C-alpha atoms as one frame of an Amber mdcrd trajectory, in Angstrom:
protein
 -49.200-121.363 -69.110 -45.870-120.650 -67.261 -42.862-122.773 -67.123 -42.611
-124.213 -63.912 -39.437-122.868 -60.962 -37.075-125.496 -61.016 -36.844-126.854
 -57.486 -33.562-126.757 -55.555 -31.669-130.020 -53.367 -33.362-128.949 -50.930
 -36.901-128.457 -51.723 -36.547-131.841 -53.572 -35.024-133.860 -50.592 -37.324
-132.480 -48.122 -40.231-133.874 -50.511 -38.721-137.195 -50.982 -38.214-137.389
 -47.279 -41.187-136.617 -46.448 -42.939-138.814 -48.701 -40.950-141.568 -47.648
 -41.700-140.597 -43.778 -45.632-140.809 -44.827 -45.095-144.289 -46.503 -43.526
-145.705 -43.782 -46.078-145.017 -41.759 -48.708-146.085 -43.788 -45.525-149.246
 -43.720 -45.925-149.959 -39.935 -50.540-149.770 -39.829 -50.429-152.174 -42.100
 -47.845-154.855 -40.269 -49.696-154.124 -37.304 -52.604-155.509 -39.300 -54.898
-151.986 -38.060 -53.916-152.845 -33.862 -53.039-149.902 -32.960 -51.535-151.742
 -29.602 -49.607-153.246 -32.010 -48.426-150.526 -33.684 -47.091-148.357 -30.465
 -45.289-152.039 -30.329 -43.297-152.103 -33.043 -42.506-147.989 -32.938 -41.325
-148.998 -29.031 -38.859-151.797 -30.672 -37.565-148.958 -33.656 -34.354-147.079
 -32.160 -30.932-146.091 -33.566 -29.425-149.267 -33.664 -32.211-151.062 -35.189
 -30.777-153.250 -38.148 -32.899-153.258 -41.566 -33.567-157.025 -40.865 -35.258
-156.497 -38.064 -38.372-153.882 -39.378 -41.121-155.362 -40.155 -41.031-156.623
 -43.933 -43.743-154.064 -44.691 -41.480-151.334 -43.584 -38.166-152.960 -45.616
 -40.237-152.774 -48.618 -41.595-148.986 -48.250 -38.194-148.016 -47.295 -36.760
-149.650 -50.934 -39.352-148.533 -53.209 -39.149-144.830 -51.525 -35.110-145.611
 -52.116 -35.583-146.150 -56.221 -38.192-142.910 -56.215 -36.068-140.823 -54.791
 -33.321-142.072 -57.316 -35.027-142.047 -60.261 -36.865-138.535 -59.086 -33.889
-136.667 -58.551 -32.338-137.896 -61.739 -35.642-136.880 -63.745 -35.102-133.141
 -62.011 -32.058-133.233 -63.922 -29.690-133.965 -60.684 -26.349-136.309 -61.386
 -25.994-138.837 -58.887 -23.213-140.690 -59.736 -21.055-143.684 -57.474 -18.505
-142.097 -54.701 -14.860-143.202 -56.002 -14.137-143.048 -52.028 -13.387-141.080
 -49.191 -13.041-136.738 -50.096  -9.236-135.920 -50.032  -8.458-132.582 -47.850
  -5.990-130.513 -48.285  -3.299-129.935 -45.889  -4.821-127.100 -43.967  -2.218
-123.899 -44.167  -2.394-122.979 -40.668  -2.614-124.563 -37.486  -6.163-125.166
 -35.750  -6.825-122.632 -34.236  -7.263-124.332 -30.479  -3.193-125.439 -30.624
  -1.549-124.249 -28.510   2.047-122.183 -29.083   5.222-123.262 -27.796   5.870
-122.805 -24.233   9.271-120.215 -23.371  12.441-121.122 -22.700  12.863-121.307
 -18.992  15.163-118.825 -17.340  17.243-119.121 -14.182  16.096-117.972 -10.999
  17.818-113.805 -11.738  17.795-113.032  -7.788  19.528-116.590  -6.857  21.464
-117.964  -9.803  22.821-120.523  -7.722  20.086-122.262  -5.995  16.886-123.087
  -7.531  13.901-122.033  -7.004  12.426-124.210  -4.530  13.766-125.762  -2.620
  14.700-128.972  -2.005  15.126-130.949  -5.948  12.184-132.616  -6.230  10.241
-131.644  -2.618   8.962-128.140  -3.370   9.789-126.689  -0.206  12.817-125.357
   2.456  15.450-128.080   3.236  15.568-129.787   5.876  19.150-129.807   8.966
  20.645-132.143   9.513  19.439-134.971  12.068  21.377-134.969  14.965
């Protein structure tokens, strides 16, 4: 018999997550007591902001058991699981991000009329008015 090929981390995680989802569905069924409408209501109450404590007790227990089993399986497969010492350190980028704009070129005076601004009266953006009177 040939030795089993080692599984990639992706394959292993897919197997772990699949088993977790199947166990979670079974836990939801048992928490509903076999009543389909109660199971649908429980599923409808679960959303992205649901806290762990808000889940049915059976589902909480299934999640806890699957987390323990996942760590055990990862260790058994030869993966190293350690405590994270902190956020990863990022090196300073050597190049600016591609979306950064270069500085604007300096403004030049109007070559045709160096004594007058281009827009007419300052701050108005049009021609100066003749004096009233």
